[in-house]
Kinemage of the C-alpha trace (Angstrom):
@kinemage 1
@onewidth
@group {chain A} dominant
@subgroup {mainchain}
@vectorlist {calphas} color= white
{ca unk a 1} P -57.962 151.244 18.323
{ca unk a 2} L -58.721 152.028 22.006
{ca unk a 3} L -58.895 149.553 24.902
{ca unk a 4} L -62.398 150.410 25.629
{ca unk a 5} L -63.596 150.095 22.480
{ca unk a 6} L -61.830 146.463 22.104
{ca unk a 7} L -63.149 145.320 24.825
{ca unk a 8} L -67.085 146.504 24.723
{ca unk a 9} L -66.722 144.942 20.955
{ca unk a 10} L -65.501 141.548 21.914
{ca unk a 11} L -68.541 141.718 24.938
{ca unk a 12} L -70.903 142.291 21.819
{ca unk a 13} L -69.563 139.789 19.853
{ca unk a 14} L -69.688 137.163 22.574
{ca unk a 15} L -73.572 138.340 23.228
{ca unk a 16} L -74.207 137.833 19.748
{ca unk a 17} L -72.426 134.180 19.475
{ca unk a 18} L -74.224 133.302 22.833
{ca unk a 19} L -78.167 134.473 21.185
{ca unk a 20} L -77.260 132.981 17.605
{ca unk a 21} L -75.773 129.681 19.219
{ca unk a 22} L -79.528 128.599 20.341
{ca unk a 23} L -80.254 128.606 16.412
{ca unk a 24} L -78.519 125.136 16.527
{ca unk a 25} L -80.907 123.502 18.586
{ca unk a 26} L -84.450 124.782 17.094
{ca unk a 27} L -84.654 122.193 13.960
{ca unk a 28} L -83.854 119.482 16.775
{ca unk a 29} L -86.772 121.347 19.148
{ca unk a 30} L -88.655 121.534 16.195
{ca unk a 31} L -88.046 118.133 14.091
{ca unk a 32} L -91.639 117.671 12.996
{ca unk a 33} L -91.404 120.536 10.866
{ca unk a 34} L -89.335 121.245 7.839
{ca unk a 35} L -86.606 123.708 7.734
{ca unk a 36} L -88.479 126.067 5.510
{ca unk a 37} L -91.456 126.020 7.805
{ca unk a 38} L -89.365 126.696 10.473
{ca unk a 39} L -87.420 129.317 8.591
{ca unk a 40} L -90.687 131.140 7.419
{ca unk a 41} L -92.142 130.744 10.909
{ca unk a 42} L -88.925 132.575 12.585
{ca unk a 43} L -88.548 135.113 10.017
{ca unk a 44} L -92.518 136.167 10.122
{ca unk a 45} L -92.379 136.897 13.962
{ca unk a 46} L -88.779 138.813 13.869
{ca unk a 47} L -90.458 140.979 11.010
{ca unk a 48} L -93.530 141.705 13.604
{ca unk a 49} L -90.968 142.401 16.273
{ca unk a 50} L -89.138 144.626 14.482
{ca unk a 51} L -91.910 145.830 12.819
{ca unk a 52} L -93.581 147.029 16.535
{ca unk a 53} L -90.413 148.300 17.738
{ca unk a 54} L -89.459 150.749 15.017
{ca unk a 55} L -92.714 152.279 14.086
{ca unk a 56} L -92.641 155.142 16.533
{ca unk a 57} L -89.276 156.099 14.848
{ca unk a 58} L -90.582 155.310 11.298
{ca unk a 59} L -91.298 159.074 10.383
{ca unk a 60} L -87.479 159.956 11.022
{ca unk a 61} L -85.785 157.224 9.743
{ca unk a 62} L -87.710 156.763 6.461
{ca unk a 63} L -86.471 159.909 4.857
{ca unk a 64} L -82.639 159.016 5.524
{ca unk a 65} L -82.865 155.563 3.480
{ca unk a 66} L -82.327 155.855 -0.673
{ca unk a 67} L -82.923 153.258 -2.986
{ca unk a 68} L -79.228 151.760 -2.285
{ca unk a 69} L -79.870 151.106 1.240
{ca unk a 70} L -83.382 149.619 0.673
{ca unk a 71} L -81.456 146.877 -2.081
{ca unk a 72} L -78.754 146.078 0.344
{ca unk a 73} L -81.403 145.509 3.300
{ca unk a 74} L -83.043 143.107 0.495
{ca unk a 75} L -79.909 141.312 -0.277
{ca unk a 76} L -78.290 141.224 3.450
{ca unk a 77} L -81.889 139.908 4.623
{ca unk a 78} L -82.148 137.210 1.582
{ca unk a 79} L -78.742 135.830 2.155
{ca unk a 80} L -77.953 136.536 5.839
{ca unk a 81} L -81.180 135.183 6.930
{ca unk a 82} L -83.268 133.608 4.580
{ca unk a 83} L -81.158 131.479 2.681
{ca unk a 84} L -78.521 131.189 5.545
{ca unk a 85} L -81.058 129.581 7.993
{ca unk a 86} L -83.098 127.357 5.526
{ca unk a 87} L -79.758 125.624 4.724
{ca unk a 88} L -78.387 125.588 8.279
{ca unk a 89} L -81.620 123.742 9.661
{ca unk a 90} L -81.828 121.361 6.613
{ca unk a 91} L -78.179 120.410 7.692
{ca unk a 92} L -78.562 120.015 11.494
{ca unk a 93} L -81.774 117.952 10.474
{ca unk a 94} L -79.713 115.872 8.124
{ca unk a 95} L -76.317 115.795 9.280
{ca unk a 96} L -76.544 116.882 13.207
{ca unk a 97} L -75.332 119.708 15.220
{ca unk a 98} L -71.748 118.872 15.680
{ca unk a 99} L -70.975 118.530 11.752
{ca unk a 100} L -72.944 121.622 11.128
{ca unk a 101} L -71.249 124.027 13.651
{ca unk a 102} L -68.198 122.180 12.464
{ca unk a 103} L -68.507 123.736 9.005
{ca unk a 104} L -70.025 126.962 10.181
{ca unk a 105} L -66.718 127.085 12.524
{ca unk a 106} L -64.830 128.092 9.262
{ca unk a 107} L -67.155 131.496 9.067
{ca unk a 108} L -63.807 133.156 11.023
{ca unk a 109} L -61.379 131.647 8.729
{ca unk a 110} L -63.189 132.975 5.897
{ca unk a 111} L -64.432 136.446 6.979
{ca unk a 112} L -60.866 137.215 8.520
{ca unk a 113} L -59.286 136.101 5.034
{ca unk a 114} L -61.652 138.302 3.233
{ca unk a 115} L -61.571 141.267 5.798
{ca unk a 116} L -57.798 141.156 5.360
{ca unk a 117} L -58.007 142.772 2.474
{ca unk a 118} L -59.948 145.875 3.618
{ca unk a 119} L -58.262 149.015 4.102
{ca unk a 120} L -56.309 149.328 7.626
{ca unk a 121} L -56.946 145.713 8.031
{ca unk a 122} L -53.964 143.813 9.478
{ca unk a 123} L -51.747 141.761 7.431
{ca unk a 124} L -52.438 138.024 7.734
{ca unk a 125} L -48.749 137.222 8.662
{ca unk a 126} L -49.702 139.166 11.816
{ca unk a 127} L -52.911 136.858 12.186
{ca unk a 128} L -51.402 133.834 11.144
{ca unk a 129} L -51.092 132.591 14.568
{ca unk a 130} L -54.946 133.226 15.602
{ca unk a 131} L -55.854 131.690 12.275
{ca unk a 132} L -53.611 128.621 13.112
{ca unk a 133} L -55.516 127.775 16.675
{ca unk a 134} L -58.748 128.963 14.904
{ca unk a 135} L -58.124 126.028 12.355
{ca unk a 136} L -56.909 123.275 15.066
{ca unk a 137} L -59.911 123.877 17.353
{ca unk a 138} L -62.133 123.199 14.258
{ca unk a 139} L -59.466 119.899 13.166
{ca unk a 140} L -60.408 118.520 16.253
{ca unk a 141} L -64.000 119.011 16.248
{ca unk a 142} L -63.981 117.486 13.012
{ca unk a 143} L -61.809 114.774 14.211
{ca unk a 144} L -64.696 113.951 17.042
{ca unk a 145} L -67.425 114.005 14.168
{ca unk a 146} L -66.156 111.615 11.719
{ca unk a 147} L -65.133 109.330 14.471
{ca unk a 148} L -68.867 109.120 15.919
{ca unk a 149} L -70.624 106.050 14.110
{ca unk a 150} L -73.933 107.189 12.562
{ca unk a 151} L -76.527 105.107 11.003
{ca unk a 152} L -78.054 107.831 8.469
{ca unk a 153} L -77.349 106.890 4.897
{ca unk a 154} L -73.666 108.007 3.303
{ca unk a 155} L -76.248 110.442 0.839
{ca unk a 156} L -78.212 111.903 3.888
{ca unk a 157} L -74.771 112.859 5.408
{ca unk a 158} L -73.331 114.519 2.403
{ca unk a 159} L -76.377 116.438 1.436
{ca unk a 160} L -76.361 117.772 5.101
{ca unk a 161} L -72.707 118.704 4.756
{ca unk a 162} L -73.744 120.538 1.385
{ca unk a 163} L -76.104 122.572 3.165
{ca unk a 164} L -73.605 123.579 5.897
{ca unk a 165} L -71.041 124.612 2.843
{ca unk a 166} L -74.025 126.740 1.322
{ca unk a 167} L -74.737 128.174 4.458
{ca unk a 168} L -71.194 128.640 5.491
{ca unk a 169} L -70.816 130.806 2.053
{ca unk a 170} L -74.191 132.857 2.363
{ca unk a 171} L -73.052 133.838 5.883
{ca unk a 172} L -69.715 134.691 4.706
{ca unk a 173} L -71.003 136.951 2.147
{ca unk a 174} L -74.013 138.855 4.687
{ca unk a 175} L -70.801 139.386 7.086
{ca unk a 176} L -68.470 141.000 4.835
{ca unk a 177} L -71.155 142.841 3.173
{ca unk a 178} L -73.141 143.977 6.216
{ca unk a 179} L -70.356 144.984 8.185
{ca unk a 180} L -69.194 147.544 5.260
{ca unk a 181} L -72.304 148.826 5.407
{ca unk a 182} L -72.649 149.619 9.030
{ca unk a 183} L -69.172 151.744 8.333
{ca unk a 184} L -70.856 153.957 5.697
{ca unk a 185} L -74.181 154.612 7.616
{ca unk a 186} L -73.290 157.414 9.688
{ca unk a 187} L -77.115 158.347 9.640
{ca unk a 188} L -78.715 155.667 10.676
{ca unk a 189} L -78.023 153.708 13.803
{ca unk a 190} L -76.590 149.830 13.976
{ca unk a 191} L -79.908 149.130 16.165
{ca unk a 192} L -82.233 150.436 13.578
{ca unk a 193} L -80.223 148.966 10.512
{ca unk a 194} L -81.017 145.692 12.693
{ca unk a 195} L -84.612 146.267 12.799
{ca unk a 196} L -84.978 147.611 9.112
{ca unk a 197} L -83.098 144.264 8.000
{ca unk a 198} L -86.100 142.128 9.921
{ca unk a 199} L -88.317 144.194 8.534
{ca unk a 200} L -87.710 143.237 4.865
{ca unk a 201} L -86.796 139.614 6.009
{ca unk a 202} L -90.538 139.447 7.311
{ca unk a 203} L -91.658 140.467 3.925
{ca unk a 204} L -89.353 138.089 2.516
{ca unk a 205} L -90.651 135.370 4.756
{ca unk a 206} L -94.444 136.284 3.965
{ca unk a 207} L -93.496 134.845 0.258
{ca unk a 208} L -92.008 132.145 1.828
{ca unk a 209} L -94.634 130.725 4.200
{ca unk a 210} L -96.823 129.900 1.353
{ca unk a 211} L -95.305 127.042 -0.421
{ca unk a 212} L -93.716 126.268 3.185
{ca unk a 213} L -97.358 125.994 5.118
{ca unk a 214} L -99.726 125.578 2.037
{ca unk a 215} L -101.975 122.162 3.272
{ca unk a 216} L -99.833 120.999 6.015
{ca unk a 217} L -101.497 122.241 8.930
{ca unk a 218} L -103.493 118.951 9.446
{ca unk a 219} L -100.129 117.081 9.660
{ca unk a 220} L -99.414 118.399 13.279
{ca unk a 221} L -101.053 118.186 16.353
{ca unk a 222} L -102.064 120.994 18.305
{ca unk a 223} L -99.324 120.530 20.811
{ca unk a 224} L -96.774 120.495 18.451
{ca unk a 225} L -98.125 123.476 16.501
{ca unk a 226} L -97.995 125.085 19.961
{ca unk a 227} L -94.110 124.186 20.937
{ca unk a 228} L -93.095 125.075 17.008
{ca unk a 229} L -94.532 128.770 17.571
{ca unk a 230} L -92.602 128.976 20.738
{ca unk a 231} L -89.534 127.743 19.271
{ca unk a 232} L -90.040 130.142 16.271
{ca unk a 233} L -91.096 133.429 18.509
{ca unk a 234} L -87.716 132.503 20.798
{ca unk a 235} L -85.417 132.468 17.925
{ca unk a 236} L -86.759 135.643 16.381
{ca unk a 237} L -86.694 137.431 19.785
{ca unk a 238} L -83.353 136.335 21.154
{ca unk a 239} L -81.358 135.226 17.667
{ca unk a 240} L -82.788 137.803 15.433
{ca unk a 241} L -83.583 140.811 17.513
{ca unk a 242} L -81.537 140.562 20.193
{ca unk a 243} L -78.741 138.962 18.373
{ca unk a 244} L -78.447 140.995 15.616
{ca unk a 245} L -78.156 143.891 17.182
{ca unk a 246} L -75.159 142.952 19.781
{ca unk a 247} L -73.630 141.816 16.248
{ca unk a 248} L -73.882 145.134 14.704
{ca unk a 249} L -72.906 146.987 17.739
{ca unk a 250} L -69.761 144.851 17.592
{ca unk a 251} L -69.154 145.383 13.615
{ca unk a 252} L -69.155 149.101 14.442
{ca unk a 253} L -66.634 148.923 16.952
{ca unk a 254} L -64.196 146.382 15.878
{ca unk a 255} L -62.248 146.016 12.220
{ca unk a 256} L -63.497 143.218 9.758
{ca unk a 257} L -60.620 140.952 10.275
{ca unk a 258} L -61.520 141.034 14.261
{ca unk a 259} L -64.992 140.279 13.756
{ca unk a 260} L -64.189 137.254 11.982
{ca unk a 261} L -62.486 135.999 15.044
{ca unk a 262} L -65.998 137.104 17.135
{ca unk a 263} L -67.680 134.442 15.119
{ca unk a 264} L -66.104 131.740 16.977
{ca unk a 265} L -68.192 132.714 20.161
{ca unk a 266} L -71.235 131.339 17.644
{ca unk a 267} L -69.387 127.843 17.573
{ca unk a 268} L -68.250 127.474 21.033
{ca unk a 269} L -72.084 128.487 22.530
{ca unk a 270} L -73.420 125.931 19.964
{ca unk a 271} L -71.392 123.274 20.820
{ca unk a 272} L -72.026 124.259 24.695
{ca unk a 273} L -75.727 124.387 24.337
{ca unk a 274} L -75.807 120.861 21.823
{ca unk a 275} L -73.922 119.356 25.046
{ca unk a 276} L -76.443 120.333 27.381
{ca unk a 277} L -79.202 119.006 25.181
{ca unk a 278} L -77.313 115.520 24.941
{ca unk a 279} L -76.680 115.901 28.790
{ca unk a 280} L -72.975 114.973 28.496
{ca unk a 281} L -69.896 116.134 29.367
{ca unk a 282} L -67.439 117.216 26.230
{ca unk a 283} L -64.985 114.451 25.124
{ca unk a 284} L -60.866 115.513 26.051
{ca unk a 285} L -61.081 116.320 21.846
{ca unk a 286} L -64.317 118.654 22.419
{ca unk a 287} L -62.341 120.236 25.324
{ca unk a 288} L -59.491 120.653 23.470
{ca unk a 289} L -61.072 122.060 20.647
{ca unk a 290} L -62.728 124.804 22.617
{ca unk a 291} L -59.538 125.707 24.232
{ca unk a 292} L -57.737 126.177 20.889
{ca unk a 293} L -60.933 128.247 19.732
{ca unk a 294} L -60.767 130.302 22.728
{ca unk a 295} L -57.046 130.984 22.374
{ca unk a 296} L -57.699 131.876 18.616
{ca unk a 297} L -59.760 134.513 19.865
{ca unk a 298} L -57.196 135.618 22.642
{ca unk a 299} L -54.403 135.976 19.937
{ca unk a 300} L -56.586 137.975 17.357
{ca unk a 301} L -57.203 140.416 20.577
{ca unk a 302} L -53.193 140.328 21.281
{ca unk a 303} L -52.497 141.187 17.521
{ca unk a 304} L -54.957 143.808 17.167
{ca unk a 305} L -53.741 145.564 20.580
{ca unk a 306} L -50.260 145.564 18.795
């Protein structure tokens, strides 16, 4: 791998993490609405934006897509967007941003372990240091999260935890499958693939919107609705369109084991945004966790450079 491709891929991965970290705040900003409503609104907006951007190139793009590509887009959209975010938003509202960030922080480990079996991937022994540092950072955040008293019932926190684990499983499957599809698609750009994913996700969100909003419009004030729409549209543009475009570029430039490490940026930015939202500095353990996670990424870069 050339140094230019390596650092360019890392830059795209970090940018995607910065965009995606914002979605951890959205359930707090729109707490008056259910995770199902938030997910439906976010992906309806994503679908509309994707439709507007892809429409001028549709005639040239459509003939390049066969049945296999459309079925892959359907699976990826369902797993990586709808299912993932319904579970993640539920986890944030029931268990908090810190706990959810912690569980999602295991994504690099899960993706790297699966990616290590792929053709041309580095063996796990070469990735031992980066995995160890990443796990150590996650354990620091876990210790911090478990040590903070909570008024929420145990059953509520457990449900939130299980939703976060479900989101982890959904996004791990998406990350691996999407990366492999992007390597096969030399006839479709990563940006177009991202917009096509948004288009299919928007169609799925139409089906989701019926049970999500049926009979619930009168429960909120006009100000709450406008705030909710603003959060949904912001997530659609920043996280879904921009973040996914950055991620697909990174997925084409980096091997799957390296892509696993890039997901750590999402955890770092989610924690940073959480500190800003709570108007506080990180604790000693949280600072140590961020340093360990950063060291984990640098160790992964070093392993791939060698």
